[in-house]
TORKOL-4160 file (C-alpha; in steps of 0.2 Angstrom, whole numbers, padded with zeros to 4 digits, m for minus):
311
<pt num="1" X="m0256" Y="0143" Z="m0029"/>
<pt num="2" X="m0259" Y="0160" Z="m0023"/>
<pt num="3" X="m0260" Y="0174" Z="m0035"/>
<pt num="4" X="m0242" Y="0182" Z="m0034"/>
<pt num="5" X="m0249" Y="0199" Z="m0040"/>
<pt num="6" X="m0257" Y="0202" Z="m0023"/>
<pt num="7" X="m0241" Y="0201" Z="m0013"/>
<pt num="8" X="m0234" Y="0217" Z="m0007"/>
<pt num="9" X="m0220" Y="0224" Z="m0018"/>
<pt num="10" X="m0203" Y="0228" Z="m0010"/>
<pt num="11" X="m0193" Y="0238" Z="m0023"/>
<pt num="12" X="m0174" Y="0236" Z="m0026"/>
<pt num="13" X="m0165" Y="0250" Z="m0018"/>
<pt num="14" X="m0152" Y="0261" Z="m0027"/>
<pt num="15" X="m0134" Y="0261" Z="m0021"/>
<pt num="16" X="m0138" Y="0278" Z="m0013"/>
<pt num="17" X="m0153" Y="0272" Z="m0003"/>
<pt num="18" X="m0151" Y="0272" Z="0015"/>
<pt num="19" X="m0161" Y="0261" Z="0028"/>
<pt num="20" X="m0160" Y="0255" Z="0046"/>
<pt num="21" X="m0168" Y="0253" Z="0063"/>
<pt num="22" X="m0169" Y="0268" Z="0075"/>
<pt num="23" X="m0173" Y="0264" Z="0093"/>
<pt num="24" X="m0182" Y="0278" Z="0102"/>
<pt num="25" X="m0176" Y="0278" Z="0120"/>
<pt num="26" X="m0181" Y="0289" Z="0135"/>
<pt num="27" X="m0189" Y="0290" Z="0152"/>
<pt num="28" X="m0208" Y="0287" Z="0153"/>
<pt num="29" X="m0219" Y="0301" Z="0146"/>
<pt num="30" X="m0206" Y="0311" Z="0136"/>
<pt num="31" X="m0216" Y="0310" Z="0120"/>
<pt num="32" X="m0208" Y="0295" Z="0111"/>
<pt num="33" X="m0225" Y="0288" Z="0104"/>
<pt num="34" X="m0231" Y="0305" Z="0099"/>
<pt num="35" X="m0215" Y="0308" Z="0090"/>
<pt num="36" X="m0216" Y="0292" Z="0080"/>
<pt num="37" X="m0234" Y="0295" Z="0076"/>
<pt num="38" X="m0229" Y="0312" Z="0069"/>
<pt num="39" X="m0214" Y="0305" Z="0059"/>
<pt num="40" X="m0224" Y="0291" Z="0051"/>
<pt num="41" X="m0239" Y="0302" Z="0047"/>
<pt num="42" X="m0252" Y="0290" Z="0056"/>
<pt num="43" X="m0257" Y="0285" Z="0073"/>
<pt num="44" X="m0250" Y="0268" Z="0076"/>
<pt num="45" X="m0244" Y="0271" Z="0094"/>
<pt num="46" X="m0255" Y="0275" Z="0109"/>
<pt num="47" X="m0252" Y="0291" Z="0118"/>
<pt num="48" X="m0258" Y="0296" Z="0136"/>
<pt num="49" X="m0253" Y="0309" Z="0150"/>
<pt num="50" X="m0251" Y="0293" Z="0161"/>
<pt num="51" X="m0232" Y="0288" Z="0162"/>
<pt num="52" X="m0226" Y="0271" Z="0155"/>
<pt num="53" X="m0240" Y="0270" Z="0142"/>
<pt num="54" X="m0230" Y="0260" Z="0129"/>
<pt num="55" X="m0227" Y="0242" Z="0134"/>
<pt num="56" X="m0222" Y="0233" Z="0118"/>
<pt num="57" X="m0208" Y="0237" Z="0106"/>
<pt num="58" X="m0218" Y="0244" Z="0092"/>
<pt num="59" X="m0211" Y="0247" Z="0075"/>
<pt num="60" X="m0216" Y="0262" Z="0064"/>
<pt num="61" X="m0210" Y="0263" Z="0046"/>
<pt num="62" X="m0206" Y="0280" Z="0037"/>
<pt num="63" X="m0201" Y="0278" Z="0019"/>
<pt num="64" X="m0194" Y="0294" Z="0009"/>
<pt num="65" X="m0185" Y="0295" Z="m0008"/>
<pt num="66" X="m0169" Y="0295" Z="0002"/>
<pt num="67" X="m0171" Y="0281" Z="0015"/>
<pt num="68" X="m0182" Y="0269" Z="0024"/>
<pt num="69" X="m0182" Y="0272" Z="0043"/>
<pt num="70" X="m0189" Y="0259" Z="0055"/>
<pt num="71" X="m0192" Y="0267" Z="0071"/>
<pt num="72" X="m0193" Y="0256" Z="0086"/>
<pt num="73" X="m0204" Y="0264" Z="0100"/>
<pt num="74" X="m0199" Y="0257" Z="0117"/>
<pt num="75" X="m0206" Y="0257" Z="0134"/>
<pt num="76" X="m0200" Y="0271" Z="0145"/>
<pt num="77" X="m0184" Y="0266" Z="0155"/>
<pt num="78" X="m0188" Y="0267" Z="0174"/>
<pt num="79" X="m0185" Y="0258" Z="0190"/>
<pt num="80" X="m0197" Y="0242" Z="0189"/>
<pt num="81" X="m0208" Y="0238" Z="0203"/>
<pt num="82" X="m0215" Y="0221" Z="0197"/>
<pt num="83" X="m0212" Y="0208" Z="0184"/>
<pt num="84" X="m0220" Y="0217" Z="0170"/>
<pt num="85" X="m0209" Y="0232" Z="0173"/>
<pt num="86" X="m0194" Y="0221" Z="0173"/>
<pt num="87" X="m0199" Y="0214" Z="0156"/>
<pt num="88" X="m0202" Y="0232" Z="0149"/>
<pt num="89" X="m0186" Y="0239" Z="0154"/>
<pt num="90" X="m0176" Y="0223" Z="0148"/>
<pt num="91" X="m0184" Y="0225" Z="0131"/>
<pt num="92" X="m0180" Y="0244" Z="0130"/>
<pt num="93" X="m0162" Y="0241" Z="0135"/>
<pt num="94" X="m0160" Y="0227" Z="0123"/>
<pt num="95" X="m0167" Y="0238" Z="0109"/>
<pt num="96" X="m0152" Y="0249" Z="0111"/>
<pt num="97" X="m0139" Y="0236" Z="0106"/>
<pt num="98" X="m0149" Y="0229" Z="0091"/>
<pt num="99" X="m0152" Y="0246" Z="0083"/>
<pt num="100" X="m0142" Y="0255" Z="0070"/>
<pt num="101" X="m0145" Y="0272" Z="0078"/>
<pt num="102" X="m0152" Y="0277" Z="0095"/>
<pt num="103" X="m0164" Y="0292" Z="0097"/>
<pt num="104" X="m0163" Y="0297" Z="0115"/>
<pt num="105" X="m0178" Y="0308" Z="0118"/>
<pt num="106" X="m0179" Y="0319" Z="0133"/>
<pt num="107" X="m0192" Y="0331" Z="0140"/>
<pt num="108" X="m0183" Y="0348" Z="0137"/>
<pt num="109" X="m0197" Y="0358" Z="0145"/>
<pt num="110" X="m0189" Y="0354" Z="0162"/>
<pt num="111" X="m0171" Y="0352" Z="0168"/>
<pt num="112" X="m0161" Y="0336" Z="0165"/>
<pt num="113" X="m0165" Y="0324" Z="0179"/>
<pt num="114" X="m0158" Y="0308" Z="0187"/>
<pt num="115" X="m0168" Y="0297" Z="0175"/>
<pt num="116" X="m0160" Y="0305" Z="0160"/>
<pt num="117" X="m0143" Y="0304" Z="0167"/>
<pt num="118" X="m0146" Y="0285" Z="0171"/>
<pt num="119" X="m0150" Y="0282" Z="0153"/>
<pt num="120" X="m0136" Y="0292" Z="0147"/>
<pt num="121" X="m0124" Y="0281" Z="0157"/>
<pt num="122" X="m0132" Y="0266" Z="0149"/>
<pt num="123" X="m0129" Y="0273" Z="0131"/>
<pt num="124" X="m0111" Y="0278" Z="0135"/>
<pt num="125" X="m0107" Y="0259" Z="0137"/>
<pt num="126" X="m0115" Y="0255" Z="0119"/>
<pt num="127" X="m0106" Y="0257" Z="0102"/>
<pt num="128" X="m0123" Y="0262" Z="0094"/>
<pt num="129" X="m0123" Y="0280" Z="0087"/>
<pt num="130" X="m0134" Y="0292" Z="0097"/>
<pt num="131" X="m0144" Y="0307" Z="0093"/>
<pt num="132" X="m0150" Y="0317" Z="0108"/>
<pt num="133" X="m0168" Y="0323" Z="0104"/>
<pt num="134" X="m0174" Y="0338" Z="0115"/>
<pt num="135" X="m0193" Y="0336" Z="0114"/>
<pt num="136" X="m0206" Y="0349" Z="0119"/>
<pt num="137" X="m0196" Y="0364" Z="0114"/>
<pt num="138" X="m0212" Y="0373" Z="0111"/>
<pt num="139" X="m0214" Y="0374" Z="0130"/>
<pt num="140" X="m0197" Y="0380" Z="0134"/>
<pt num="141" X="m0201" Y="0399" Z="0131"/>
<pt num="142" X="m0187" Y="0411" Z="0137"/>
<pt num="143" X="m0179" Y="0397" Z="0147"/>
<pt num="144" X="m0173" Y="0387" Z="0132"/>
<pt num="145" X="m0154" Y="0392" Z="0133"/>
<pt num="146" X="m0154" Y="0387" Z="0152"/>
<pt num="147" X="m0163" Y="0371" Z="0149"/>
<pt num="148" X="m0153" Y="0366" Z="0134"/>
<pt num="149" X="m0137" Y="0368" Z="0144"/>
<pt num="150" X="m0143" Y="0356" Z="0157"/>
<pt num="151" X="m0144" Y="0343" Z="0144"/>
<pt num="152" X="m0127" Y="0348" Z="0136"/>
<pt num="153" X="m0119" Y="0341" Z="0152"/>
<pt num="154" X="m0125" Y="0323" Z="0147"/>
<pt num="155" X="m0122" Y="0325" Z="0128"/>
<pt num="156" X="m0106" Y="0315" Z="0123"/>
<pt num="157" X="m0094" Y="0323" Z="0110"/>
<pt num="158" X="m0100" Y="0310" Z="0097"/>
<pt num="159" X="m0118" Y="0313" Z="0100"/>
<pt num="160" X="m0129" Y="0326" Z="0090"/>
<pt num="161" X="m0141" Y="0336" Z="0100"/>
<pt num="162" X="m0157" Y="0343" Z="0091"/>
<pt num="163" X="m0172" Y="0353" Z="0097"/>
<pt num="164" X="m0189" Y="0349" Z="0091"/>
<pt num="165" X="m0207" Y="0347" Z="0096"/>
<pt num="166" X="m0217" Y="0331" Z="0092"/>
<pt num="167" X="m0233" Y="0341" Z="0094"/>
<pt num="168" X="m0230" Y="0356" Z="0083"/>
<pt num="169" X="m0218" Y="0348" Z="0071"/>
<pt num="170" X="m0205" Y="0361" Z="0074"/>
<pt num="171" X="m0187" Y="0354" Z="0071"/>
<pt num="172" X="m0193" Y="0337" Z="0065"/>
<pt num="173" X="m0187" Y="0340" Z="0047"/>
<pt num="174" X="m0169" Y="0343" Z="0054"/>
<pt num="175" X="m0171" Y="0328" Z="0066"/>
<pt num="176" X="m0176" Y="0317" Z="0052"/>
<pt num="177" X="m0162" Y="0322" Z="0040"/>
<pt num="178" X="m0149" Y="0319" Z="0054"/>
<pt num="179" X="m0156" Y="0302" Z="0057"/>
<pt num="180" X="m0154" Y="0298" Z="0039"/>
<pt num="181" X="m0137" Y="0305" Z="0039"/>
<pt num="182" X="m0132" Y="0292" Z="0052"/>
<pt num="183" X="m0139" Y="0277" Z="0043"/>
<pt num="184" X="m0129" Y="0266" Z="0031"/>
<pt num="185" X="m0133" Y="0262" Z="0013"/>
<pt num="186" X="m0146" Y="0248" Z="0013"/>
<pt num="187" X="m0161" Y="0239" Z="0006"/>
<pt num="188" X="m0180" Y="0242" Z="0008"/>
<pt num="189" X="m0185" Y="0231" Z="0023"/>
<pt num="190" X="m0204" Y="0234" Z="0020"/>
<pt num="191" X="m0215" Y="0239" Z="0006"/>
<pt num="192" X="m0215" Y="0258" Z="0004"/>
<pt num="193" X="m0233" Y="0261" Z="0009"/>
<pt num="194" X="m0232" Y="0251" Z="0025"/>
<pt num="195" X="m0232" Y="0262" Z="0041"/>
<pt num="196" X="m0231" Y="0248" Z="0054"/>
<pt num="197" X="m0227" Y="0229" Z="0055"/>
<pt num="198" X="m0239" Y="0226" Z="0069"/>
<pt num="199" X="m0256" Y="0217" Z="0065"/>
<pt num="200" X="m0272" Y="0226" Z="0066"/>
<pt num="201" X="m0277" Y="0216" Z="0081"/>
<pt num="202" X="m0262" Y="0223" Z="0091"/>
<pt num="203" X="m0266" Y="0241" Z="0086"/>
<pt num="204" X="m0285" Y="0238" Z="0090"/>
<pt num="205" X="m0280" Y="0232" Z="0108"/>
<pt num="206" X="m0269" Y="0247" Z="0110"/>
<pt num="207" X="m0282" Y="0259" Z="0105"/>
<pt num="208" X="m0294" Y="0252" Z="0118"/>
<pt num="209" X="m0280" Y="0253" Z="0132"/>
<pt num="210" X="m0277" Y="0271" Z="0127"/>
<pt num="211" X="m0295" Y="0275" Z="0131"/>
<pt num="212" X="m0295" Y="0266" Z="0147"/>
<pt num="213" X="m0279" Y="0276" Z="0152"/>
<pt num="214" X="m0288" Y="0292" Z="0147"/>
<pt num="215" X="m0305" Y="0289" Z="0156"/>
<pt num="216" X="m0299" Y="0280" Z="0172"/>
<pt num="217" X="m0283" Y="0290" Z="0174"/>
<pt num="218" X="m0275" Y="0286" Z="0191"/>
<pt num="219" X="m0288" Y="0274" Z="0196"/>
<pt num="220" X="m0282" Y="0259" Z="0186"/>
<pt num="221" X="m0265" Y="0266" Z="0179"/>
<pt num="222" X="m0256" Y="0250" Z="0174"/>
<pt num="223" X="m0266" Y="0235" Z="0180"/>
<pt num="224" X="m0275" Y="0232" Z="0164"/>
<pt num="225" X="m0271" Y="0222" Z="0149"/>
<pt num="226" X="m0282" Y="0221" Z="0133"/>
<pt num="227" X="m0284" Y="0205" Z="0123"/>
<pt num="228" X="m0294" Y="0205" Z="0106"/>
<pt num="229" X="m0303" Y="0188" Z="0108"/>
<pt num="230" X="m0312" Y="0188" Z="0091"/>
<pt num="231" X="m0313" Y="0199" Z="0075"/>
<pt num="232" X="m0326" Y="0196" Z="0061"/>
<pt num="233" X="m0323" Y="0207" Z="0045"/>
<pt num="234" X="m0338" Y="0209" Z="0034"/>
<pt num="235" X="m0341" Y="0220" Z="0019"/>
<pt num="236" X="m0349" Y="0234" Z="0028"/>
<pt num="237" X="m0346" Y="0231" Z="0047"/>
<pt num="238" X="m0331" Y="0224" Z="0057"/>
<pt num="239" X="m0336" Y="0215" Z="0073"/>
<pt num="240" X="m0323" Y="0216" Z="0087"/>
<pt num="241" X="m0324" Y="0207" Z="0104"/>
<pt num="242" X="m0311" Y="0211" Z="0117"/>
<pt num="243" X="m0307" Y="0207" Z="0135"/>
<pt num="244" X="m0301" Y="0220" Z="0147"/>
<pt num="245" X="m0291" Y="0211" Z="0160"/>
<pt num="246" X="m0288" Y="0219" Z="0178"/>
<pt num="247" X="m0281" Y="0212" Z="0194"/>
<pt num="248" X="m0294" Y="0215" Z="0207"/>
<pt num="249" X="m0313" Y="0215" Z="0208"/>
<pt num="250" X="m0313" Y="0233" Z="0214"/>
<pt num="251" X="m0304" Y="0238" Z="0198"/>
<pt num="252" X="m0318" Y="0228" Z="0188"/>
<pt num="253" X="m0331" Y="0239" Z="0196"/>
<pt num="254" X="m0322" Y="0255" Z="0192"/>
<pt num="255" X="m0320" Y="0249" Z="0174"/>
<pt num="256" X="m0338" Y="0245" Z="0172"/>
<pt num="257" X="m0344" Y="0260" Z="0181"/>
<pt num="258" X="m0362" Y="0265" Z="0187"/>
<pt num="259" X="m0374" Y="0255" Z="0176"/>
<pt num="260" X="m0360" Y="0251" Z="0164"/>
<pt num="261" X="m0357" Y="0270" Z="0161"/>
<pt num="262" X="m0338" Y="0269" Z="0161"/>
<pt num="263" X="m0337" Y="0254" Z="0149"/>
<pt num="264" X="m0349" Y="0262" Z="0137"/>
<pt num="265" X="m0338" Y="0278" Z="0137"/>
<pt num="266" X="m0322" Y="0268" Z="0134"/>
<pt num="267" X="m0331" Y="0257" Z="0120"/>
<pt num="268" X="m0338" Y="0273" Z="0111"/>
<pt num="269" X="m0321" Y="0282" Z="0111"/>
<pt num="270" X="m0312" Y="0266" Z="0106"/>
<pt num="271" X="m0324" Y="0263" Z="0092"/>
<pt num="272" X="m0322" Y="0280" Z="0084"/>
<pt num="273" X="m0303" Y="0277" Z="0084"/>
<pt num="274" X="m0305" Y="0260" Z="0076"/>
<pt num="275" X="m0316" Y="0267" Z="0062"/>
<pt num="276" X="m0302" Y="0279" Z="0057"/>
<pt num="277" X="m0290" Y="0264" Z="0057"/>
<pt num="278" X="m0301" Y="0252" Z="0048"/>
<pt num="279" X="m0310" Y="0265" Z="0037"/>
<pt num="280" X="m0327" Y="0258" Z="0040"/>
<pt num="281" X="m0340" Y="0255" Z="0053"/>
<pt num="282" X="m0336" Y="0245" Z="0069"/>
<pt num="283" X="m0346" Y="0235" Z="0081"/>
<pt num="284" X="m0336" Y="0234" Z="0097"/>
<pt num="285" X="m0341" Y="0223" Z="0112"/>
<pt num="286" X="m0330" Y="0224" Z="0128"/>
<pt num="287" X="m0331" Y="0213" Z="0143"/>
<pt num="288" X="m0320" Y="0214" Z="0159"/>
<pt num="289" X="m0311" Y="0199" Z="0167"/>
<pt num="290" X="m0302" Y="0198" Z="0184"/>
<pt num="291" X="m0284" Y="0190" Z="0183"/>
<pt num="292" X="m0276" Y="0192" Z="0200"/>
<pt num="293" X="m0258" Y="0198" Z="0200"/>
<pt num="294" X="m0256" Y="0195" Z="0181"/>
<pt num="295" X="m0242" Y="0208" Z="0181"/>
<pt num="296" X="m0231" Y="0196" Z="0193"/>
<pt num="297" X="m0234" Y="0181" Z="0182"/>
<pt num="298" X="m0222" Y="0177" Z="0168"/>
<pt num="299" X="m0235" Y="0165" Z="0161"/>
<pt num="300" X="m0249" Y="0178" Z="0161"/>
<pt num="301" X="m0237" Y="0191" Z="0154"/>
<pt num="302" X="m0233" Y="0179" Z="0139"/>
<pt num="303" X="m0252" Y="0176" Z="0136"/>
<pt num="304" X="m0255" Y="0195" Z="0136"/>
<pt num="305" X="m0241" Y="0197" Z="0123"/>
<pt num="306" X="m0228" Y="0204" Z="0135"/>
<pt num="307" X="m0212" Y="0194" Z="0133"/>
<pt num="308" X="m0194" Y="0198" Z="0134"/>
<pt num="309" X="m0188" Y="0202" Z="0116"/>
<pt num="310" X="m0170" Y="0196" Z="0112"/>
<pt num="311" X="m0170" Y="0199" Z="0093"/>
């Protein structure tokens, strides 16, 4: 029998303790992942200037003396152009109805747009409480009042509107308290020291994909999927073998680069991030595979971990 003392301990909550699931919803590239990383105090979601970076619904866990908040970081809601896009949007929309509270994040450094109004219409049909989060207020400057007014138009009477910056931390304390206020009393769902429910392999694959997005930029924006094929953990070194899947031979050439230069850059930057995550030395081996039209195939999407989530 396993030694029970090594199992994580989930405390018994007091009657005043609050808990629940908060879906972070918004258009692509409004700062949802940056916000969740800041709130949980650790990098668990990848960030990139490229839109539609988040693909899976990733859970981040924040435990305070008052509450345990489980943030669900969702893919940006957008008009899908392929099967992958349809799956991502379906998952984001389904998260709305399964959450206790929705945090609708917008880029408040620019005026409210059609994409924001589209999401607002979806949320109006839901019974889930909503907090409208105006992110990037550090970039508003003297136009803050005018920009805020444009979002006031989509803000419903029962929504709370809060300004904040996921980068500087301005307003996050107020945002966090408002989210706690909207939660019901409840139990601990996870041990207090846990910051995500995703396995290390998932986070490692995402760290590699982040570096691919940063280094290749628009050349291979969303045609890539990363799979961690093997992971060997030793006392002093963790060996990781991962496949980078692209759709065309031309993309494979870009990914490898002249004499392997691009792949070396991606590998080196990814390894540095992994060593922070794993708190130790990492040996990383990357190889590139061509999987034609994988984004159009439900079978390939499932193999790469992109499935419609109903729960």
